[in-house]
MIGUKOL-81914 format. One record per residue (C-alpha): chain; x, y, z. Coordinates in nm, 4 decimals. Layout:
<nupas>
<nupa><chain>A</chain><c1>X</c1><c2>Y</c2><c3>Z</c3></nupa>
...
</nupas>
This chain:
<nupas>
<nupa><chain>A</chain><c1>-0.1406</c1><c2>-0.1177</c2><c3>-1.6937</c3></nupa>
<nupa><chain>A</chain><c1>0.2114</c1><c2>-0.0049</c2><c3>-1.7918</c3></nupa>
<nupa><chain>A</chain><c1>0.4659</c1><c2>0.1707</c2><c3>-1.5805</c3></nupa>
<nupa><chain>A</chain><c1>0.4385</c1><c2>0.5649</c2><c3>-1.5724</c3></nupa>
<nupa><chain>A</chain><c1>0.8083</c1><c2>0.6186</c2><c3>-1.6571</c3></nupa>
<nupa><chain>A</chain><c1>0.8007</c1><c2>0.9929</c2><c3>-1.5560</c3></nupa>
<nupa><chain>A</chain><c1>0.6300</c1><c2>0.9239</c2><c3>-1.2213</c3></nupa>
<nupa><chain>A</chain><c1>0.8660</c1><c2>0.6325</c2><c3>-1.1488</c3></nupa>
<nupa><chain>A</chain><c1>1.1746</c1><c2>0.8396</c2><c3>-1.2197</c3></nupa>
<nupa><chain>A</chain><c1>1.0591</c1><c2>1.1173</c2><c3>-0.9887</c3></nupa>
<nupa><chain>A</chain><c1>0.9437</c1><c2>0.8758</c2><c3>-0.7182</c3></nupa>
<nupa><chain>A</chain><c1>1.2797</c1><c2>0.6634</c2><c3>-0.7274</c3></nupa>
<nupa><chain>A</chain><c1>1.4764</c1><c2>0.9943</c2><c3>-0.7035</c3></nupa>
<nupa><chain>A</chain><c1>1.2731</c1><c2>1.0985</c2><c3>-0.3968</c3></nupa>
<nupa><chain>A</chain><c1>1.3081</c1><c2>0.7483</c2><c3>-0.2440</c3></nupa>
<nupa><chain>A</chain><c1>1.6870</c1><c2>0.7548</c2><c3>-0.2857</c3></nupa>
<nupa><chain>A</chain><c1>1.7051</c1><c2>1.1052</c2><c3>-0.1232</c3></nupa>
<nupa><chain>A</chain><c1>1.4753</c1><c2>0.9802</c2><c3>0.1573</c3></nupa>
<nupa><chain>A</chain><c1>1.7283</c1><c2>0.6852</c2><c3>0.2155</c3></nupa>
<nupa><chain>A</chain><c1>2.0075</c1><c2>0.9393</c2><c3>0.2620</c3></nupa>
<nupa><chain>A</chain><c1>2.1228</c1><c2>0.9631</c2><c3>-0.0883</c3></nupa>
<nupa><chain>A</chain><c1>2.2230</c1><c2>0.6059</c2><c3>-0.1500</c3></nupa>
<nupa><chain>A</chain><c1>2.0530</c1><c2>0.2635</c2><c3>-0.1724</c3></nupa>
<nupa><chain>A</chain><c1>2.1592</c1><c2>-0.0820</c2><c3>-0.2880</c3></nupa>
<nupa><chain>A</chain><c1>2.0134</c1><c2>-0.1851</c2><c3>-0.6242</c3></nupa>
<nupa><chain>A</chain><c1>1.8243</c1><c2>-0.4754</c2><c3>-0.4881</c3></nupa>
<nupa><chain>A</chain><c1>1.6262</c1><c2>-0.2580</c2><c3>-0.2392</c3></nupa>
<nupa><chain>A</chain><c1>1.5575</c1><c2>0.0091</c2><c3>-0.4999</c3></nupa>
<nupa><chain>A</chain><c1>1.4370</c1><c2>-0.2598</c2><c3>-0.7466</c3></nupa>
<nupa><chain>A</chain><c1>1.2009</c1><c2>-0.4038</c2><c3>-0.4848</c3></nupa>
<nupa><chain>A</chain><c1>1.0707</c1><c2>-0.0523</c2><c3>-0.4137</c3></nupa>
<nupa><chain>A</chain><c1>1.0159</c1><c2>0.0186</c2><c3>-0.7895</c3></nupa>
<nupa><chain>A</chain><c1>0.8353</c1><c2>-0.3040</c2><c3>-0.8418</c3></nupa>
<nupa><chain>A</chain><c1>0.5968</c1><c2>-0.2524</c2><c3>-0.5365</c3></nupa>
<nupa><chain>A</chain><c1>0.5189</c1><c2>0.1136</c2><c3>-0.5918</c3></nupa>
<nupa><chain>A</chain><c1>0.5556</c1><c2>0.1515</c2><c3>-0.9723</c3></nupa>
<nupa><chain>A</chain><c1>0.4973</c1><c2>-0.1873</c2><c3>-1.1057</c3></nupa>
<nupa><chain>A</chain><c1>0.8378</c1><c2>-0.1557</c2><c3>-1.2713</c3></nupa>
<nupa><chain>A</chain><c1>0.9663</c1><c2>-0.5021</c2><c3>-1.3436</c3></nupa>
<nupa><chain>A</chain><c1>1.3310</c1><c2>-0.5755</c2><c3>-1.4411</c3></nupa>
<nupa><chain>A</chain><c1>1.3134</c1><c2>-0.4324</c2><c3>-1.7924</c3></nupa>
<nupa><chain>A</chain><c1>1.1345</c1><c2>-0.1223</c2><c3>-1.6906</c3></nupa>
<nupa><chain>A</chain><c1>1.3614</c1><c2>-0.0687</c2><c3>-1.3789</c3></nupa>
<nupa><chain>A</chain><c1>1.6636</c1><c2>-0.1179</c2><c3>-1.5967</c3></nupa>
<nupa><chain>A</chain><c1>1.5397</c1><c2>0.1445</c2><c3>-1.8442</c3></nupa>
<nupa><chain>A</chain><c1>1.4479</c1><c2>0.3985</c2><c3>-1.5781</c3></nupa>
<nupa><chain>A</chain><c1>1.7900</c1><c2>0.3603</c2><c3>-1.3945</c3></nupa>
<nupa><chain>A</chain><c1>1.9908</c1><c2>0.3716</c2><c3>-1.7187</c3></nupa>
<nupa><chain>A</chain><c1>1.8124</c1><c2>0.6972</c2><c3>-1.8063</c3></nupa>
<nupa><chain>A</chain><c1>1.8790</c1><c2>0.8410</c2><c3>-1.4650</c3></nupa>
<nupa><chain>A</chain><c1>2.2380</c1><c2>0.7541</c2><c3>-1.4826</c3></nupa>
<nupa><chain>A</chain><c1>2.2690</c1><c2>0.8922</c2><c3>-1.8453</c3></nupa>
<nupa><chain>A</chain><c1>2.1045</c1><c2>1.2154</c2><c3>-1.7253</c3></nupa>
<nupa><chain>A</chain><c1>2.3635</c1><c2>1.2282</c2><c3>-1.4348</c3></nupa>
<nupa><chain>A</chain><c1>2.0900</c1><c2>1.2347</c2><c3>-1.1705</c3></nupa>
<nupa><chain>A</chain><c1>2.2285</c1><c2>0.9233</c2><c3>-1.0066</c3></nupa>
<nupa><chain>A</chain><c1>2.5536</c1><c2>0.7299</c2><c3>-1.0228</c3></nupa>
<nupa><chain>A</chain><c1>2.5856</c1><c2>0.3619</c2><c3>-0.9789</c3></nupa>
<nupa><chain>A</chain><c1>2.8937</c1><c2>0.2048</c2><c3>-0.8007</c3></nupa>
<nupa><chain>A</chain><c1>2.9470</c1><c2>-0.1423</c2><c3>-0.6773</c3></nupa>
<nupa><chain>A</chain><c1>2.5683</c1><c2>-0.2307</c2><c3>-0.6687</c3></nupa>
<nupa><chain>A</chain><c1>2.4640</c1><c2>0.1089</c2><c3>-0.5016</c3></nupa>
<nupa><chain>A</chain><c1>2.2696</c1><c2>0.3902</c2><c3>-0.6606</c3></nupa>
<nupa><chain>A</chain><c1>2.3869</c1><c2>0.7268</c2><c3>-0.5334</c3></nupa>
<nupa><chain>A</chain><c1>2.1964</c1><c2>1.0550</c2><c3>-0.5748</c3></nupa>
<nupa><chain>A</chain><c1>2.4299</c1><c2>1.3141</c2><c3>-0.7419</c3></nupa>
<nupa><chain>A</chain><c1>2.4397</c1><c2>1.6933</c2><c3>-0.6796</c3></nupa>
<nupa><chain>A</chain><c1>2.2436</c1><c2>1.7255</c2><c3>-1.0246</c3></nupa>
<nupa><chain>A</chain><c1>1.9821</c1><c2>1.4828</c2><c3>-0.8914</c3></nupa>
<nupa><chain>A</chain><c1>1.9468</c1><c2>1.6736</c2><c3>-0.5563</c3></nupa>
<nupa><chain>A</chain><c1>1.9157</c1><c2>2.0069</c2><c3>-0.7425</c3></nupa>
<nupa><chain>A</chain><c1>1.6394</c1><c2>1.8573</c2><c3>-0.9752</c3></nupa>
<nupa><chain>A</chain><c1>1.4403</c1><c2>1.7438</c2><c3>-0.6732</c3></nupa>
<nupa><chain>A</chain><c1>1.4848</c1><c2>2.0915</c2><c3>-0.5013</c3></nupa>
<nupa><chain>A</chain><c1>1.3672</c1><c2>2.2594</c2><c3>-0.8200</c3></nupa>
<nupa><chain>A</chain><c1>1.0751</c1><c2>2.0323</c2><c3>-0.8463</c3></nupa>
<nupa><chain>A</chain><c1>0.9738</c1><c2>2.0892</c2><c3>-0.4859</c3></nupa>
<nupa><chain>A</chain><c1>0.9976</c1><c2>2.4592</c2><c3>-0.5431</c3></nupa>
<nupa><chain>A</chain><c1>0.7629</c1><c2>2.4415</c2><c3>-0.8385</c3></nupa>
<nupa><chain>A</chain><c1>0.5086</c1><c2>2.2465</c2><c3>-0.6375</c3></nupa>
<nupa><chain>A</chain><c1>0.4702</c1><c2>2.5195</c2><c3>-0.3850</c3></nupa>
</nupas>
């Protein structure tokens, strides 16, 4: 069974937000492996996409949720209601 990239992207954004908006790469990688079966290559692909979309930033080994990432989560929560 492959990784559901869309679900993993959404879930990882939510997890970063739940952690206060920042999380070390190692912790996020472990979370992605356990919850989304995203191994190294899939994790890299997902996170590179989130950085390219400016939803997260990466600085000194830490992923940071951007304002654009928070807005995307807020929009998604509004749509779910």
